C-alpha positions in Angstrom: -75.4 -2.7 62.5 -72.9 -1.7 65.1 -71.7 -3.6 68.1 -71.3 -2.5 71.7 -68.3 -4.0 73.3 -67.3 -3.4 76.9 -63.6 -3.4 77.5 -61.8 -3.8 80.8 -58.6 -1.7 81.0 -56.5 0.3 83.4 -56.9 4.0 82.9 -53.2 4.6 83.4 -52.2 2.0 80.7 -52.0 3.8 77.3 -51.6 0.5 75.4 -54.7 -1.0 77.1 -56.7 2.2 76.3 -55.4 2.1 72.7 -56.5 -1.5 72.4 -59.9 -0.6 73.9 -60.7 2.1 71.3 -59.0 0.5 68.3 -61.4 0.0 65.4 -64.1 2.1 67.0 -66.2 4.8 65.4 -67.7 6.0 68.7 -66.2 5.9 72.1 -68.3 6.7 75.2 -66.3 7.5 78.3 -68.3 6.6 81.4 -65.3 6.6 83.7 -66.1 8.6 86.9 -65.6 8.7 90.6 -67.6 9.9 93.5 -64.9 9.3 96.1 -61.1 9.2 96.1 -59.6 5.8 97.0 -57.1 4.4 94.5 -57.4 7.4 92.2 -57.6 11.1 92.8 -60.5 13.1 91.2 -58.0 14.9 88.9 -56.4 11.5 87.8 -59.8 10.3 86.6 -61.9 13.3 85.6 -59.1 15.4 84.0 -56.0 13.4 83.1 -57.9 10.2 82.4 -60.5 12.0 80.2 -57.7 13.9 78.4 -55.8 10.6 77.8 -58.9 8.9 76.4 -59.6 11.9 74.1 -56.0 12.0 72.8 -55.8 8.3 72.1 -59.3 8.3 70.5 -58.2 11.1 68.2 -55.0 9.3 67.3 -57.0 6.1 66.6 -59.3 8.0 64.2 -62.4 7.7 66.4 -65.2 9.9 64.8 -67.2 10.6 67.9 -66.2 10.8 71.5 -68.9 11.2 74.2 -67.8 12.0 77.7 -70.3 11.6 80.5 -69.4 13.1 83.9 -71.4 12.3 87.0 
């Protein structure tokens, strides 16, 4: 039986992202934006997704699911 844990983190903070994916087999990226306020679309949908993917790979995550809205 697996566990689903929701982790609050700052997308720009690599340590927080690393802590969020640590010990995970599956990571689901549901981070998205429909408007630009504190983050630009590119910051979230491109750079943020790339950062999550890289850190997940480094952490040995087996499956990464990215959902874009």
